[in-house]
Steps between C-alpha positions, in 0.01 A plus 500: 500500500645494145828710444358716220595866577238743638502882426329641799483373862215634722565455872211536740556457885164361594328196349163687453670763303633234255158322496332825388767539214429146384119563518566815289688299239220247488234760456687619193527147362877460537643165509675422830737225609601439866788308655519500883339838548675669209261620230603556148298671215587647163362847414578566132867416464568575874543196726403586860586304816305593831539375852463595851812523719349534858544818708834659567836585363661155513211315332479774246869472417490125459203519259665780309804283461287218368359723233842628401607130475207437267654766264238778527591828343304708752349452850192671625420506871130543541230494771334699773659784693429742769440857399723774648401791293171635648378565151491130413180304521430126516532346165737764359786353305870599537773427245845548682753757381725395786489255784652584836609269766375501869643814648697297761682303221668828377508375136490737198190494293477297178376656171233281335477426130199699354400199292155469670447878481572492132278206434213668704527817286508303185180304609331817596403384847645792710175685548280197508688341789617809700866399445760713679880501450660538847757363741448194720667397826531135608509435879581190700191527717137587439427874535162497687447850645431840331781658691750245396391557129528881555855461616602283211345741260674803645831322511500362148224655297400141395135469392457151632658215702537126439729236633678360188562728221844617611624140561393404146659815357827412672508159331424653156767767545755237582424291201429765249128431452248776433286560807168672549231502775130567496289524820139558584395682814306274733519725803530878504715724706233554746397136530595303809590133426407218748741460780545154410733601227719701735525194719648268247464609147307340216604140512231236564661382822530863628141564393367201699724582804380869493148401465522287817633807683259738346175317415288818509686630191351227279232741350754764411743231357224360276421853385861561408534180301178576310641842399845347426354243276292751310809716458701205375225423255528852358876466464474171325247628250723800441810290440335250266324776303812690446706200399243378256428826338873576444544155342185565275645844392829360362735506794544133510793477738639700797 
């Protein structure tokens, strides 16, 4: 990849989330370049890099450091999340005010830059996309059961749970880079995720191993992925719409 500086790095965990973002760029006629899984596109005067890290804290940290080394001014953690607040529905969008770590890690919450919230307000997408400003917690394992989600919600007040945002925020805080996070709800507080996720997480190898143990869960797993992909598509459309509209209205750089 050429060494020209990028302005915004967008970090997804899962490859299908990144693919939906790239598709959203193409639907809007954006020019896209790609090197070894890293996608680059210019929106107005803002140069965006986007990639998927893989699931989990260590992969997220490594990819965040990659973006920092590329000279980005801000990093945005994006993707699907589980809803903890019972009021949230599938497809609702959350811009993080703060990110919390897994309760067992005993780390202090990290304040997020309100960059994306400001851009969303400027672009006028708050009502159209049901965007909410709230706290997010990052856990090191998949939260599958409603009772687990309820315990996290009571303990932290976080509206949603993911597995990467806090790790990315740690890298940004250590390097002085602006950090923001946006998530789309793929499963609600009352939804039960397939037990395969509890067995081994979201990696491909864990999925195949879990499916061998629980073949009867294939229908529910396929149903979850259909919902997750639809949610990721909504998030991608939102991000591209906001970035393009802001660039068109004169805020050319972050």
